[in-house]
C-alpha positions as CSV (number, residue, x, y, z in Angstrom):
1,M,-0.1,0.1,0.3
2,T,1.4,3.2,-1.0
3,N,2.3,6.3,1.8
4,H,-0.5,8.1,1.1
5,L,-3.4,6.1,1.4
6,A,-1.8,4.5,4.6
7,I,-1.6,7.7,6.3
8,I,-4.8,8.4,5.3
9,V,-5.9,4.6,6.8
10,G,-4.2,5.5,10.1
11,Q,-5.8,8.7,10.5
12,Y,-9.2,8.0,9.7
13,G,-9.6,4.2,9.7
14,L,-11.1,3.5,13.1
15,L,-13.5,6.7,12.4
16,I,-14.9,5.1,9.4
17,V,-15.2,1.6,11.0
18,F,-17.0,3.4,13.9
19,G,-19.1,5.9,11.3
20,N,-19.9,2.8,8.9
21,V,-21.1,0.4,11.6
22,F,-23.1,3.0,13.4
23,V,-25.2,3.9,10.5
24,D,-25.3,0.5,9.3
25,Q,-26.8,-0.7,12.4
26,I,-29.1,2.6,12.7
27,G,-31.3,1.3,9.8
28,V,-28.6,3.2,6.9
29,P,-28.2,0.4,3.9
30,V,-24.8,1.1,4.0
31,P,-23.7,-2.6,4.6
32,A,-20.6,-2.4,7.4
33,I,-18.9,-6.2,6.7
34,P,-16.6,-4.8,3.7
35,T,-15.3,-2.2,6.0
36,L,-15.0,-4.5,8.9
37,V,-13.2,-7.1,6.7
38,V,-10.8,-4.3,5.3
39,A,-10.3,-3.2,8.8
40,G,-9.4,-6.6,9.6
41,G,-6.6,-7.2,7.0
42,L,-5.4,-3.5,7.9
43,A,-4.9,-4.9,11.6
44,A,-3.2,-8.3,10.1
45,T,-0.3,-6.0,8.4
46,G,0.1,-3.8,11.5
47,K,-1.7,-0.3,9.9
48,L,-4.2,-0.4,12.9
49,S,-5.1,-2.5,15.8
50,A,-7.1,-5.3,15.5
51,I,-8.3,-4.2,19.6
52,A,-9.0,-1.3,18.1
53,V,-11.3,-2.0,15.2
54,F,-13.2,-4.3,17.7
55,V,-13.7,-1.9,20.4
56,V,-14.2,0.6,17.8
57,A,-17.1,-1.5,16.3
58,M,-18.4,-2.6,19.3
59,I,-19.2,1.1,20.4
60,G,-20.7,1.8,17.0
61,C,-22.9,-1.3,17.5
62,L,-24.1,-0.9,20.7
63,V,-25.0,3.1,20.5
64,A,-27.0,2.3,17.7
65,D,-29.3,-0.7,18.9
66,I,-29.1,0.8,22.6
67,S,-31.6,3.6,20.8
68,W,-33.4,1.7,19.3
69,Y,-34.0,-0.5,22.1
70,V,-34.9,3.0,24.1
71,A,-37.3,4.1,21.1
72,G,-39.0,0.7,21.7
73,R,-39.2,0.7,25.1
74,Y,-41.0,4.2,25.4
75,Y,-42.8,4.2,21.7
76,G,-43.7,0.3,21.3
77,N,-45.6,-0.5,18.4
78,R,-45.2,2.8,16.7
79,V,-41.6,2.1,16.4
80,M,-41.9,-1.5,14.8
81,R,-44.3,0.0,12.5
82,T,-42.3,2.9,11.1
83,L,-39.6,0.5,10.6
84,C,-42.0,-2.0,8.9
85,R,-42.8,0.6,6.7
86,I,-39.4,2.0,5.3
87,S,-38.0,-1.6,5.5
88,L,-36.3,-2.9,2.5
89,T,-37.3,-6.7,3.4
90,P,-41.0,-6.0,4.2
91,D,-42.0,-9.8,3.8
92,S,-39.6,-10.7,6.5
93,C,-40.4,-7.9,8.4
94,V,-41.9,-7.2,11.7
95,S,-44.1,-10.6,12.2
96,Q,-40.9,-13.2,11.1
97,T,-39.1,-11.1,14.0
98,Q,-41.9,-11.9,16.6
99,E,-41.6,-15.3,16.0
100,R,-38.3,-16.1,16.0
101,F,-38.3,-14.3,19.5
102,E,-41.5,-16.1,20.3
103,R,-39.3,-19.5,19.8
104,W,-36.1,-18.7,20.7
105,G,-36.3,-15.8,23.0
106,L,-33.4,-14.2,23.9
107,N,-31.2,-16.2,22.1
108,A,-33.0,-14.6,19.2
109,L,-30.1,-11.7,19.8
110,L,-27.3,-14.0,19.3
111,I,-27.5,-14.5,15.7
112,A,-30.3,-11.7,15.2
113,K,-27.1,-9.3,12.8
114,F,-26.6,-12.5,10.7
115,V,-30.5,-12.5,9.2
116,P,-31.0,-9.5,7.1
117,G,-34.0,-7.9,7.9
118,I,-33.7,-9.2,11.5
119,A,-30.9,-7.4,12.6
120,L,-32.5,-3.8,12.8
121,L,-35.8,-4.8,14.2
122,A,-34.5,-7.1,17.2
123,P,-33.1,-4.1,19.5
124,P,-36.7,-2.1,19.4
125,L,-38.4,-5.2,19.9
126,A,-36.7,-6.1,22.8
127,G,-37.8,-2.9,24.0
128,A,-41.1,-3.2,23.0
129,T,-41.9,-6.0,24.8
130,R,-40.0,-5.3,28.0
131,I,-37.2,-7.5,28.0
132,G,-34.8,-6.2,31.1
133,W,-31.8,-3.9,30.5
134,L,-29.3,-6.3,31.9
135,P,-30.5,-9.6,29.5
136,F,-30.8,-7.2,26.7
137,L,-27.0,-6.0,27.1
138,L,-26.0,-9.5,27.9
139,F,-27.3,-10.9,25.1
140,N,-27.2,-8.6,22.4
141,G,-23.5,-7.3,23.3
142,A,-22.9,-11.1,22.9
143,G,-24.4,-10.8,19.2
144,A,-22.7,-8.2,18.6
145,A,-19.2,-9.3,19.2
146,L,-20.0,-12.4,17.3
147,W,-20.6,-10.3,14.4
148,V,-17.8,-7.9,14.5
149,G,-15.7,-10.6,15.4
150,V,-16.7,-12.5,12.5
151,A,-15.9,-9.6,9.9
152,V,-12.8,-8.8,11.4
153,V,-11.2,-12.0,12.0
154,G,-11.9,-12.7,8.3
155,G,-10.2,-9.8,7.5
156,M,-7.3,-10.5,9.2
157,L,-7.4,-13.8,7.3
158,L,-7.2,-11.8,4.3
159,G,-4.3,-9.5,5.2
160,S,-2.1,-9.5,2.0
161,Q,-5.3,-9.4,0.2
162,I,-6.7,-6.6,1.5
163,E,-3.2,-4.6,0.9
164,G,-3.5,-5.0,-2.6
165,L,-6.9,-4.4,-2.9
166,L,-6.2,-1.0,-0.9
167,A,-3.6,-0.6,-3.7
168,Y,-5.7,-0.9,-6.1
169,V,-8.4,1.5,-5.2
170,E,-5.8,4.4,-4.5
171,Q,-4.4,3.8,-8.4
172,Y,-7.8,3.7,-9.7
173,G,-9.4,5.8,-6.7
174,T,-12.2,7.8,-8.6
175,A,-13.1,4.5,-10.8
176,A,-13.1,2.3,-7.7
177,A,-15.3,5.1,-6.0
178,L,-17.9,4.9,-8.9
179,V,-17.9,1.0,-9.0
180,A,-18.6,1.0,-5.2
181,A,-21.6,3.4,-5.4
182,A,-23.1,2.2,-8.0
183,V,-23.1,-1.6,-6.3
184,V,-24.6,0.3,-3.2
185,L,-27.4,2.0,-5.3
186,A,-27.9,-1.3,-7.4
187,Y,-28.2,-3.3,-4.0
188,I,-30.7,-0.6,-2.9
189,A,-32.8,-0.7,-6.1
190,F,-32.8,-4.5,-6.1
191,K,-34.5,-4.3,-2.3
192,W,-36.7,-1.9,-3.6
193,W,-37.9,-3.7,-6.5
194,E,-38.2,-6.7,-4.4
195,R,-40.3,-4.8,-1.8
196,H,-42.3,-3.3,-4.9
197,R,-42.8,-6.8,-6.1
198,F,-44.1,-8.0,-3.1
199,Y,-46.4,-5.6,-2.2
200,A,-47.7,-6.0,-5.6
201,M,-48.2,-9.9,-5.3
202,L,-50.5,-8.9,-2.0
203,R,-53.0,-6.6,-3.8
204,M,-56.2,-7.5,-3.6
205,A,-59.5,-6.1,-2.4
206,R,-60.2,-5.0,1.3
207,I,-62.9,-4.9,3.7
208,S,-63.0,-1.4,5.4
209,V,-63.8,-1.4,9.4
210,D,-66.7,0.8,8.9
211,E,-68.0,-2.2,6.5
212,L,-66.6,-5.3,8.4
213,Y,-68.7,-3.1,11.6
214,R,-72.2,-2.6,9.6
215,L,-71.9,-6.6,8.8
216,M,-71.4,-7.5,12.6
217,D,-74.0,-5.1,13.5
218,Q,-76.4,-6.6,11.0
219,G,-76.3,-9.7,12.5
220,E,-73.9,-11.2,9.8
221,T,-71.4,-13.7,10.8
222,P,-68.3,-13.4,9.0
223,L,-65.4,-15.2,10.7
224,V,-62.8,-12.5,12.1
225,V,-58.8,-13.9,12.2
226,D,-56.1,-11.8,14.0
227,V,-53.3,-13.3,12.5
228,R,-50.8,-10.9,14.7
229,S,-48.4,-13.0,16.8
230,Q,-48.8,-13.5,20.4
231,T,-45.6,-10.9,20.8
232,A,-47.8,-8.4,18.7
233,R,-50.9,-8.9,20.7
234,S,-48.6,-8.8,23.8
235,M,-47.8,-5.3,22.8
236,E,-51.3,-4.3,21.7
237,P,-53.9,-6.7,24.1
238,R,-56.8,-5.2,22.3
239,Y,-58.6,-7.1,19.5
240,I,-62.1,-7.1,17.6
241,P,-64.7,-8.5,19.5
242,G,-65.4,-12.4,18.8
243,A,-62.2,-12.6,16.6
244,V,-60.4,-16.0,16.1
245,H,-56.6,-16.0,17.0
246,L,-54.5,-18.0,14.2
247,P,-50.9,-16.5,14.0
248,M,-49.6,-16.4,10.0
249,H,-46.4,-18.8,11.1
250,G,-48.5,-21.8,11.6
251,F,-51.6,-21.1,9.9
252,E,-50.9,-23.9,7.3
253,S,-52.2,-26.3,10.1
254,H,-55.5,-24.8,10.5
255,I,-56.7,-24.0,7.1
256,Q,-58.8,-27.3,6.7
257,E,-60.8,-26.1,10.2
258,L,-61.9,-22.7,8.4
259,P,-65.6,-22.8,6.6
260,R,-65.8,-21.8,2.9
261,D,-69.4,-20.8,3.4
262,R,-68.7,-17.8,5.4
263,D,-66.8,-14.6,4.6
264,I,-63.3,-14.4,6.4
265,I,-62.0,-11.1,7.4
266,L,-58.3,-11.1,8.3
267,Y,-56.3,-8.4,10.4
268,C,-53.1,-7.6,11.6
269,S,-51.3,-4.5,12.4
270,C,-48.5,-4.4,9.8
271,P,-48.4,-1.7,7.5
272,N,-50.6,-2.5,4.0
273,E,-51.9,-5.3,5.6
274,A,-48.9,-7.4,4.9
275,S,-49.6,-10.3,7.1
276,A,-53.4,-10.5,6.6
277,A,-52.9,-10.1,2.8
278,S,-50.1,-12.9,3.0
279,V,-52.5,-15.4,4.3
280,A,-55.9,-14.5,2.3
281,K,-53.2,-15.3,-0.3
282,M,-52.7,-18.6,1.1
283,L,-56.4,-19.4,1.4
284,I,-57.3,-18.2,-1.9
285,N,-54.1,-20.6,-3.3
286,N,-56.5,-23.6,-1.2
287,G,-59.9,-22.5,-2.8
288,F,-61.2,-20.2,-0.6
289,V,-63.0,-17.6,-2.4
290,R,-64.8,-15.3,0.1
291,V,-61.6,-13.9,2.3
292,R,-60.5,-10.4,2.2
293,P,-58.0,-8.3,4.5
294,L,-59.0,-5.8,6.8
295,L,-58.2,-2.5,5.3
296,G,-55.6,-0.6,7.9
297,G,-56.0,-3.8,10.3
298,L,-56.4,-3.2,14.0
299,D,-55.0,0.2,14.0
300,A,-57.9,1.5,11.5
301,W,-60.7,-0.4,14.0
302,L,-59.5,1.5,17.0
303,E,-59.1,4.6,15.1
304,A,-62.8,4.4,13.8
305,G,-63.8,3.9,17.5
306,H,-65.2,0.9,16.8
307,P,-65.6,-1.5,20.1
308,V,-62.8,-3.8,21.4
309,E,-62.1,-6.4,24.1
310,S,-59.0,-7.0,25.8
311,L,-56.4,-10.4,26.6
312,A,-57.4,-11.2,30.0
313,A,-54.3,-10.1,32.1
314,P,-52.8,-13.9,32.4
315,D,-53.1,-14.2,28.9
316,A,-51.3,-10.8,28.5
317,Q,-48.3,-11.8,30.7
318,S,-47.9,-15.3,29.1
319,A,-47.4,-13.6,25.5
320,K,-45.0,-11.4,26.9
321,D,-43.4,-14.1,28.8
322,S,-43.0,-15.9,25.5
323,A,-40.4,-13.5,23.9
324,S,-38.4,-14.3,27.6
325,P,-35.7,-17.4,27.4
């Protein structure tokens, strides 16, 4: 590596590591793994301290994670809905993260950073479900250390190759920067295209909350199905009167139990009714024809002031406990 680039790395390498890790973990789609790998390679050749790289990356990671944890703790469902609305992977958004918390408890924090679409959502969900500070810091810190460690050690094993790469970058700096920017933009564009395709797949006729309320008030008997996860119900224990709880994950096992001679109305609490529409697609593919998601989901029902029921205290508590180890 030439002297000029060596000076830049020596002066700003740790700052770049901190900044990239922080913005990545705060939700900006600028992957930090390449930076950590390069920093590991430089540490292997003595240009940076491996311990300093690890510590700085951990600080950036934990600052972002704790910020999201606090936001989830204070704002709960609102934070989760906002993140799902802007997520590049809505099909693996809040409901999938909640399902992993229910299955694995705090252990989900150990692997969250390795799973696209879940890394950003795990800390605020931990806060929203009232996981304690100490368990969160222990498990999330261990997961962050594993994530940073794998990338840095991988870079150290590629030390000589990293040196050659950086020498090439200095020689062709402008072109390399343009290529890197093009790759990042292409990645973002691809994920947004996937997002658009996902929501296009879910487009279907919805039923409004007022229309559903009129049906119920007139004595009609639609089957109303709450497809939220147990964790989502613990954060918002209110539900539409008479609704049957059949979570999206595992819904397939209940398909044969559902009536085909009644309207089936599905609702969730996620943006664009993504979970409800996904289940509706599943039912339609299995021959059901009288299936519609509820437009606006539970939020729209609550905003309209229609009657609701609430989970009994023990049920709400058991739902919260399902997110604990």
